N, C-alpha and C positions, 0 to 999 in steps of 0.2 A: 789307575785301574788295580783291583785286588783281586784274589783269587774266586771270591762268591760265596767262600765256606765258611763254617764257624765250626768252632769244636765245642759240642755242648756235653759233652762227659772227661771226665778227667780223675783219675783216680791211681794209686799205690798199692801190692798189696802189704795187708795189715801190719806185717812184720817185715823188718829190715834188718839185714844184719847174716846171721849164722839160722837157719831153716833145716834142720836135717831131715824135717818129716814129712816134705814138700819135692816134686820131684818138678822137672823145668815146663812139663806141659801142665802141672796143676796149680804153676805159682801164674804162669799165662794165662790158665782161665781163671782165677781170682781175680786175678788184676783186671779182666776184661768184665769179670762180672761186677765187680764195686765201681768203674767207668759205666757201667749201663747204668746202676741205680743212681750211680749222681746226676747222669743223663736226664733218667726218668723216664727211659726205654725198653722197650723189653726185646728178648733175644728174636722175635718175631718180626720187627722191625729193621733189624742187621740185614743188607744183603751183601754187602762188601766186606772181606776181612782180610788184613795186611798185618806180618811180623817176618820177624828175621830168623825165626824157629817155625818152621813147618806149619804156617796160618791151614792149611787144610786138615792137620789134627784138631787145631786148636777149633777151627768149625765144626768138626765132627763132633768135638766134646763137648761144644754148647750147645749143638742142637742147629746150628745155624747151617743152612743150603746159599749158601753165596753165589752170585752172578758175575760177581768179578774180585779177583784174587790178586794179591802184591806180596811174591817169594823176595822180594830183594833183602841183600844181604853183605851189607860193605860194612860192616864194623859197628863200629858205636855213632855214625851220625846215620843207621839206618833210618830212626826213626824219623829223623828228618825229612828222610830222601819219601818215607811212608806219607807224611801230611801230604807232601809236593804232590804226586803220584795218585793219592787219594782225593785231591782238589781236583784233578785234571777228571779222574772218572766221574766223578759225581758231575762235573761243568758238561762231561757231555754226556751225561745219562747213560752211563753204562753200571752207577750204581745210584740208591738215595740214600743209605748209610752207611757209613765203614765203620768199623772196629779195628783198631790197631792194637793188637798185645803186644808186650815184653816178659819175659820171664829168665833168670839165667840161675844157676845153683851153680854160682862160679867157687864158691867157698866149700859147699858141704858136699858137691858133685854128686849130686842124685838124680837118677834118670840121665847124665851126659856121656853121650858116647866117647869113645878114646879119639885121640887124633893124633894118630905116628907121622913124624916128624919125616917130610919128603926127600933124601938127600939132591932128589935131580931137579926139585923148588928153585927158582934164583935164591930166596934164601937160604937154603940146604946145600945148597952151592959156594954163597959167595959173602953170607952173613952168619950161621951156625960156624961153620967151621974155625971162625976166628973169636968165637966167646960168646957172641950179641947173639941170644937165646931169650932171655927172658926179655919182655918187653923193656925194661928199665934200662938193662944194656945197648940198647938199640937206639938210646935217644942220648946218651953219654955225650961223645962226639959235637953231635948237634950242637946240644944246649951250651957244649963250651968252647966253641968255634964262634957261634951268636954272641956271648959274653966277652969274648975276646974282641968282637971287633968293634963294641959298642962299651966297649971300658966297665963293665958290670963286674960285679962282687958277686962272692957265696950270699954275704948280708942281703943284699940284692934279690936272690932268690930265696932265700928265707921269709923277705919281707912278705911274699903270696901265701903264703901259710899264716903266717899273723894276720891279714887284714882276712883272708876268708876263714880262719877260725874268731874271730868278732863276729861273723854272721854265725856260723854254728853254734856258737856258745847259745845263743837265743832260741834254737830248733831244736825240739824237746825226741826229735827223731835223728838227730844227728850221730853216724857212728863215732866220731870224735869231736866231741865239747868245751873241752878245756882251751880258753885261751893260753898263747904261747908269746914269750920273745924271739927275737932274733937270737939271741945266745942261746934259746932253749933249743931252739931248732940247729942248730950247729951245734949242737953238744949231742945232738942225736946221732944216732949209729948210722953208717955210713954205708947205704945198701950199693950203691955201682958212682963213684963218684963223677958230679958234686950232689948228686941227688942223696938224702939221707932219707930217714924213715918219714918224718913228715910231709916229705915231697915230692912222696910217688903214692898213687889214689892207693884205699882201703879194696879190699878182697871181699867179696860179700854175695848175698843172695837178696834175691827181690823180686819184685815186677810192677809193671806200671802198665796202663792203658786208654787209649784217648776214642772218643765219638765223634766224627765229623758228621756234619749235612750240610747243604745248599743250604743259603742265607734263609730263601721264603719256607724252608722246611724246617728253620725255629721254633716253636711252640710258646703260647705265653705263658707258659710256669715256666720256661728256658731261658728267655732274656734279658733277663736280669744279671745272667750268668755265662750268657755265652761269652766264645770268646774269638774276636774274628780274624780270620787267615789272613794277613794283608801283601807280605810277601813271600815268594821261597823261593829256592838258587842249590843248587849242587853241581859238583864237579870232581875230575881227578888228578891224581898229582904220580908222580915215581911209582915207581913200583916197588920199591925198597928206599929206604931213608938214606943209605949211600949212595942214592942217586942225584936227593936234589940236588939242585943245581946251586940254591942258596939255602944253606942252612935256617937262615931267617925269615923265611918267607912259605907260606903254605898257598901256591901258585891256586890248589883248590879251594880253599876259603876266599880267596881274591874272587875266582870268578863265581863261586856259590850267592858271593855277598851283593856282587853287583847286578845280579840277578834280581837276587830278592828287593833288595831299596829299588832298582825300577819298577819292578812291577806293584810295589805298594805307593809308588811314589812319595818318598822318603828322603830327607838328606840323615847324612848321619846325627845333625844338632835334633834331628826329632824325637831319637831315640832314648828311654828312658831307664832301662834296665838293662841289663845283658847278664845270659849265660853262656859263658865259653865253656867248652870239652878244658878238664884238667887233668887229665891222668897222671900228668907230670908239672910241677912247678912253673915250668917256662914258660908251658904251651897257651896261660892268658898271653902273655906277652906277643908273642905268634900270632895268636888267635886275635885280636886286635890290634896289631899292626895289619895287620895280611887283608882284614876288613877294613882299611882304611880310617878308623879312628884314631889313630896316632902316627906318626912319622916314624921311619925304622928306630930303635932304642929308646926312643922315649915312653913308652906303658910301662916300662919298668919305674922309673920315677912319680909317674904316675901313680901309680901302686902304692908305693912307698910313701907319698906324700899324704894318703888317707883316699886318693879319691875314689877308690872303687870300695872302701869301709863304710859300715854306717852313717851316714852325713855327708858320705860324698858326693862329688857331683854325678858320676856314673856308676851306681848301684853296681856289683858284679857277681857273682856265684853265691847269689844269696841264700842258699840252701846249706852253703857249705862247699858244694862240686864235690868231684869227685873224689878230692884230697880228704875232704872232711866228712860228708853227709853218708855218699854209701857210693858203692863201685861196682856194681855185677861182672864188668868185662867189657858190654855194652849200656855206657853210662848215657847216652842222649835222649833218651826217653825220659828221663829223672829232672835234664832242662828242661823237656818239655813240660813237666807237670807243675814244675817251680814258676816256670813264664806262667802258665793259667793262674797261680796261685796268688803271685804277685798282684795280677792285671784282675782278678777277682775282689783283692787286698782280704785271700783267708791265709797266707802265708804267717806262720811260726816266727819267723825274724821280718817283719813287714820294712819295705823299701821307700814309704809313701805311697803317695799317688802313682799308681804308675798307668801309662795311659797306652805306652808301648812297650814290647819286648824284644829282645831279637836273640833265639837261643842260635850259636853256633856247632857243630857236632863233627867231631873228627873221625875217622873208622881207619881200619886195617892197616894200623901204623903208619898215619900218616900219608894213606896211599889216597884218600878221600876225604870230602866235605859235604856238609848240606847247609843249610843257613833258613830259619823261621821266624821270621817277625810278625809276631801278634799284636791284636791294639783289641781295645775298647769298638764294638761295634759303631761305623761311622752313620 
């Protein structure tokens, strides 16, 4: 069993990084138009729109009159959730072609409304008064707890960056392309221990988009590049990082992966390539283990030994990830577009023959997760 749906268009904005002359809406629109062009379809073919940023505004700006809209916003994993929801809508006949867009001006802050702090919110009461404000300050204690429990060192954490820079070094669009050593990572300034600058995601502007249709609606010109949505899943977790019952496990990722594998009818050994949300360097450990690829504590050694690097058994974050490619605030779209590129054989950093790719997104400071398994059409 699969979803019966295909991605026929996938694209990103022409620029990533600092884009001071485009608003959030403009980034969504540009990404949408580029995905439509990639799919070889027109605006008039789209009757479903999804996005974490006001899809009704995006639809209006594009001139789309949707009969299905998904406004889900659970942070960085929203776009994996959109793929799941869009697949269900397509199967149900609620739409015939769905456009999912993303755009953020997280660095330039163009068209971004202010988000005042709420002292009555849970984080306003129980995290922010104690210094847990910036995202990287919320993950320090969980990361240290996990490292302590499994006997991991700061060098192990640095090895994640080293591995991903081997991929981003090959990617012309990556924001951080320089190869680094473990010693160089450890010599970088500390933001919040144990995280140093290279171990925290970039802050960028940019966007991306996808076009989805039912399998039977893939046109002859699209068949060579269509990517099948094999399985999907989503889940939620503790409302705050401080409430996590186990700092080394994402229950949301475990739930999402379980459902995605079941829907796809695949085992972990069937996955050729993984995109694991990596706003911080320890998240690939947590993601891979929570999804069942490794036993607790084992992912770090696999990464340090080169298992996820070029030539390794399980290519991981081959665009460089949020740590080295781009990170607009909600990174999940870029994980999905890289999964599509690898399956199509169009990626800058070629991971070899990729028949299946799994993309895991985290969202809302670890309160949600979603998984999408993509593959060559069966």
